[in-house]
N, C-alpha and C positions, 0 to 999 in steps of 0.2 A: 838799313836792312835791304839786301838785294832781292830781286823777284824770285830767285831760285829758292831762297830760304822762306820767303813769304808764302809760297804755295804749299809749304808743309804745315802751316799753322792750323788749317782746318783738319789736317790728318792727325796731328798730335792732340788737338782739342777733342776730336772724335774718339781717340784712343782713351783719353782720360774719362770722358763721359760714359763710354762703354764699360770701362773697368768699374766705375761707380755703380752702373746699372746691374752688372752681373754680381758683384760682391754684395751690394745692398739687397738685391732680390734674395740671395741665398741666406743672408743673415736674418732678414725680415721673416722669411718662411720658417727658419729655425726657431725663432722666438715668437712666432704667431703675431707679428705686428703689421703684417701686410694689409693694405687697404683693399686689395683685390681678393675676391672670394670665388673666382672661377675655378672649377675643379681641375681643369687641365693644368693649371699652374702647380698644383700639388704633384701631379704626375711628372711634370718637367723637373721639379725640385728633386724628386727621387730617382730621376733617370741617370744613366751613365754619364761620365765626364765628357765623352765624345759629343753627345748631344748638346751639352752646355757650350762647348767650344764652337760647334757649328752655328748655334743660335747667336752666340757672341759675334761671330764673323758677320752674320746677317745684320745684326743690330749696328755693328760698326759701319758697314757699307751704307745702311740707311741714314744714320746720323751724319756720316761724311757727306753724302749727296745733299742732304737737307741744309747743312751748314754752308757748303760751297755755293749752293743755289741762293741761300739767304744773303750771303756776303756779296755775291755778284749783283743781285737785284738791288740791294741797298746802295751799292757803289755806283750803279748806273743811273740812279735817280738824279734829277736836277736839284741843285742845292740853293740856288739863289731865287727865292720866291718874291723878291721885291721888298717893299717897306714892311717892317715888322709890325704886328698888331699890338705889341707890348707897350706902346707909348700911350697908355691910358692914364687919366688923372688919378692922383693918390686916393681920392674918395671912392673910386671904383674898387680898389683893392681893399679898402676898409669895409665895403659892403660884402666882398667875398669872405673876408675874415669873420664878419658877423654872421653870414649864412652858415659857415662851418660850425660856429659856436652854437647856433640855434638848432642845427641838425643833430647835435650830440646831446641836447637837453633831454629827449625822451629816454636815452640810455641812463642819464644821470637820475632821472625820476624813477626808473625801474630799479636801479641799484642804490638808491638813496641811502646814505649820503655819498656813495662812491665805492671804489674797490680798495679797501684798506687791507692790502695783502703783501705777500712776500716778506722782505726783511725789515719792514718799517717799524715793527714793535720794538726791536732793539735800538733802532735809531731814535725813536721818539723818546724813550726813557732817558737817553743822554741829553737831549735838548730840553726836556721838561723838568727834570729833577736835578737840582744842584748837587745832590749827594752822589749822583751817578757819574763816573768819569767818562770822558769822551774816549772813543776807541777808533783807530783808523782802519779797522777791518772793513768797514764800509766807508766810501769816500766822505770826508768830512764836509765838503761843500754841499753835497746832497743832504747829509744829515742835518746841517744847519737850515737849509731851505725848507725841507719837509717838516722837520721837527719844530722850528720856530713858528711856521705858519699855523700848524695844527695847535700848538700850544697857545698861540695868540687867540685863535678862535675859541678854544676851550675856556680860557680865562675871560674872554669877552662875553661869552654866553652866560657865565655864572652858574652853569649846570654841572651835575656830577657825571657827565658823559662827554665823549669826544665828538659827538655827531656834528656840531657846528664847525669844529676845527677841521674835521675830515671834509666836510662840504666846502669850506673855504679853500682848502688845498685843491680839491677837485676843480673848482671854478678857476683858480689860479693856473693850474696846469692846462686846462682846456683853453684858456686865453693864450698861453704860451704856444700850444700846438696850433691853434688857429692862425697865429701870426707866422710861424715858421712854414706851415703848409701853404699859406697864401704866397709866401716868398717863393716856394718851389713852383707853384702854379704860374706865377709871373715869369719866373726863369724859363719854364717850359714854353710859354707863349713867345718869349723873346728868341729862344733858341730854334724853335720849329716854325714860327710864323703862322701856326694853324690854331684857330679858335677851338676846333673840335677836340684837339688833343688836350687843351687846357680845360675844357668842359668835362672830358672824361676823367681827368685827374681830379677835378673838383668833386665829381660824383664818388670817385674812389675814396678820397679822403673824408668825405661827408658820411658815407654809408657802409663802407666795408667793415665788417665786425671786428677784425683784428685791430684796425686803426681806432675804431670807436671805443672798444673796451679798454685798450691800453692808454687812451687819452686821459682817462680818469683813474688810472692805476698808480699806486704810490711807489712802484719800483723805480729805482734810479735809472734804469735803461731808457725810460721814456725821454727824459730831458737830455740825457747823454746822446742818444741817437738823433734827436732833433738838432742839437747844437753841432754834432759831427757832420750831419748831412748838409747843414748850412755852410760849414767849413769846406765841404767838398764842392758845393756849388760856387762858393767864392774862389776856390782854387781853379775851377774851370774859367772863371772870368780873368784870373791872372794869366793862365796859359793861353787864352784866346788873344789877348792883347797885352803882353807884358809891359811894354813901354808906357802905355796909358795907365795901367794899374799902378806901376811903381811911382808915377807922378802924383798919385793921390794918397796923402798921408792917412786919410780916413779909411780908405780901403785896406791899406797895409795894416793899420792898427786893428781893424775888424778881423782880418785874417788871423793875425797873431793871437788876439784875445779869444776868438772862437775856438781855435785849435787848443789853446791852453785850458779853456773852460771845459772842453770835452775830456781832456786828460784828467782834470780835477774831478769830473763827475763819474769817471770809471777808470780804475787803475790800469787795465790792460790796454787802453787806448794809446798810452805813451809808446808802447812797443810798435804798434801799427804806424804811428807818426814817425818814429825813428826809422822804420823800414822805408817809408815813403821818402824821408829825407835822404837816405842813402841812394835811392834810385834816382831822385831828381838831381842830386849833386853829381852823380856819376854820368848821367845820360843827357841832362838838359844843357847842351852845349851853348855857350855864350852867356849863360846866366848862372854859372856855378857859384861865383862869389856872392851874388845876391840871394841865391838859394841858401847858402851857408848863413847869411845874415838873417834871413827870415826864420829858418828853423832854429838857429841859435837863440833868437829872440823868444820863440815859442818855448824852448827848453828852459830859458832863464825865467820867464813868467811862471811856468809850471813849478819849477823848483822853489822860487820865492813864495808862490801861493801855497804849495803843499807844506813846506817847512814853516812858513809863517803861521798857518792854521794849527799845526802841531804844537808850536811854541805858545801861541796865544790861548789855545784851549787846554794846554797841558795834557794832550791826548796820549794815550798808550798806543804803542805800535801794534798793528794787526798781525795776525798769524801768517805763516808761510805755507799752509797746507795746499792752497790753490795751485801754487807753482809746482808742487810735487805730485799732483793728481795722477798724471800719466805713469810715471815710474812706480808709484805705489800700487796702482791698478795692475801693472804688468807683473810685479813681484807677487801680489795677492793671487793673481790668476795661476801662476806657477805653483804656489802653495796650495791653492784650492784643488788643483788637478793632481799634484804629485805628493802633497804633504811634506813631511820632514825629509823624505827621500830625495826631494828636489834640490836640497842644499847640503853643503859640507858642514861639519860640526861648528867650525869657526863662524860660518855665515849664519847658522841658526842662532848663535849667541848674539850676534849683532841684531838680528831680527827681533829676538826676545827683549832686547833693550828698548825698542820703540813700540812694540805691541805683542801681546800674548797670542797663543794659537787661536783663541776665540775671535780675536780681531781679524786675523788673516782669513779665517774661514767665513767671515761675513761678506766675502767677495760677491758683488753683483755685477755681471758683465755690462749692464746698461746704466749703472748709476754708481758714481765714485764715493759718495758721501758715507755709506756704511763702513768703509775702511778708513778713509783719510781723516774723518772727524774723530777717530779714536786712536790716532797715532801720536806718540810723544816725540816731538821734533827736537827736543833739547839735545839728545845724543847726536842727531844729524848735524846740528849747528856746531857741536863740539868737535866732531871728527868727520867732516864732510867727505874727505878723501876716501875713507874706508867704505862709506856707504855708496859712493860713486863707483868704486871698484866692485862692490857686491852686486850692484845693479848691472854693470857692464858684463861681468863674468856670467851672471845668470842669463842675460840676454844672448850671449854667445852659445850657451848650452841649449837654450829654448827660444830660438828666433821666431818660430811660428807662433808661440804663445804670446810673445811681445807684440807681434804684428796684429794678431787677431784681437788681442786686448784693446788696442787702439781703435781698430775698425769697428768692433762691436760696441765700443763705448761712444762712438761718434756717428755711426751710419745714419741715425735719425736726423742728423743735420745736413747730410749731403745726398741722401737717397730719396727721390720724390714719392716713392710708393709705399711709405711707412707712416704709421701713426706714432705718437710720442707716448711711450709706456715706461713706467718706473720698474715694475716687477715682471720678469719674464713669465709668460703664460697666464698672467693675472687678468689681462684685458683692461686693466685700469688705466685710462688715459689721463694725461695731465696737460692738456693743451693750454689752458689758462687757469690760474689759481683764482677761482671765484669766491673762495671762502674768505671770511673776515678774520684778521688776526686779533688776538687778545679777546676772543669770544665777543667781539663787538656786535651790536644789534644792527640789522638792516631793516629800514622802513620803506619797503618797496611801494611805489605809487602805481606800478603797472606790472602785476605778477606774471602776465602772459609774456611780455617782452623779456622779463628776467628769466622766465623758463626757457625762452629761446636761447639766451646767452648761456644758460646752464647746460643745455643740450650740446652746444658747440664746445663747451669746456670739458664736459665729463663723458660724453658719448661720441660714437662715431657718426655724428649727425651730418657733418659737412662732407664726410667721405662717401655718402650715398649719392652724391651728385657728380657724375663724371665731368672732367675738364675743370669745372668750378672748384673742385677740391684741390686742384693744383695751386690755386691762389692762396690756400691756407697752409701749403706745404713749405716748410723751411728748406727742404731739399730742392724743390722746384725753384724757389727764389735764388738759391745758391747756384743752380744751373744757369739761370738768367744772368747772374753776375759774371759767371765764367764765360758765357757766350759773348756778352758785351765786351768783356776784357779781350777775348780773342779777336773780336771785330776791330777793336781799337789797335791791337797789335798788327792785324792784317792791313789796316788802313795806314798804319804808322802815324796815328793821330794822338798826339800827346794830350789833347783836351779830354779824350776819353780814357786813355791809358793810365795816367797818373791818379786821377780820382778813383778809378777802379782798383788800382794797386792798394789804395787806402782801405777800400771796402773789403777786399779779399784778405788783406793783412789782418784786419780786425777779426774776420771770421776764423782765420788761422789761429789767432790767440785764443779764441773760444774753443776751438777743437782741442787745443793743448790744455784746456781747463780741466777735464774735458766736459763741456756742457752742451745740451741740445735743446733746451727749452726755447720757445718762441721769443721770449723777452730778450734773450742774449743776441738774437739776430733781427731785432726790430729795424735796424738800418736797412736790411734787405726789403722789408715790407714798406717802410717809409720811402725808400729810394726807388721802388719799382716803377712809378711813373717817370722818374728822372732817368732811369736806365733805358726805358723805352724811348724817351726823348733823345738820348744819345744816338740810338739807331735811326731815328726819324728826323734828325736835325736837318734843317734846310739852309742854314747859314753857310757861307763859304768856309771851308776848313782852314784852321790856322797853320796847318803844316806840321812837320815833325822837326 
């Protein structure tokens, strides 16, 4: 990349961020999800378009100046800080892992026996009862892990409740998270050479509520995000010194297995990995053949693992509704706004085959489940060409509705100034699902601390603290990832670029879900210290 193209990177990045800011502001004000309560913002929202354009230009100029300044300052810093402080004995890192585990125990006591939430009830029944067939709707690897551990604890206790099983899984996952977060802290110390950065990362992983709450949540995103970020860090090591990395069979095997495990723990990860593979094969000159070998091995392990579990467990195939969320929402928006008049008679016949008028009228601009969960996909599988043509022709007639459907369905994941709300105008937040599935009992040992987590989960509690609230924002973390990617592109540094391609590709698959809950973007929160470390790295750059 020549310098002439390079200087435009902050320009285009500023343009993207400004567009997100303007569109996100307008949508959040429309649905009353903005974290800002200043009266002047309502006046701006209702003002003429000319004022919005003027303010947009001002924002663009400010963001551009700040990005240019940030990149220049980071680029001018000295990078060789001498001997790294990361050469600490293994027992020191064992103490770090133990400290993290101990710091999370108060939350475990407050939520005792843990956060038995999200999709785990359906997964548990598959692993616990022989009469219930396995289903690959949720990743089978995670179903086996969470289901078998809870089942083992349940049977070990000899009681008629799942408390011991849930506690056992909470402890297992806390140990897993303590190990991987310690690995990230060690990586940061090696990369930056600064103890203060490693200490700040330790405090973040030990006490930041998003990290702590999800550490003992039964959602599959916890383990998947931890394994995937481990893969990302290992990928950095590969890019930093390829020859040394490829001489180590242990490192190569670890890279392949971790990527494959992440794919097996969440289905959409495979698409992010495939996109990363294409980028590295196309642009990593001199290592194209070895890149093909690495990603070919990852794909092979993933296919063998996924198909092997399907056969071994005689599992039923999962549904395809997630893949069609965006098209379904777009068609439902047109139906919601124009009714039957928005479609030709032949198109209405096709729509009625997959869902009646009541289904299409369930359209919720912020939440896809009310429509997609009631669609019959059998006709779509039988005649995919007809439905693809219907979707395309409708989009040509109503392009604005299609665009706004996608933006309104996803803005809570890319705009920093919004809260996460299911129902427009309801004010009901869903930052973290603190409720227990299956009407399970919780035996809190610290009701005040549990009340604090409930406030974070159900109220706008964290939003009352300026600046700090950005740490809780999916949109703000998404901006951080974009800025770090832009810096890597500006520096032409593959050690930053390719790992961030993986992160952003995963976020993109979530947007096409479309999903906006925090758990789907845990890698942004888990990776926040690592992303900051990329900007503050003091090791000599490996080059492009």
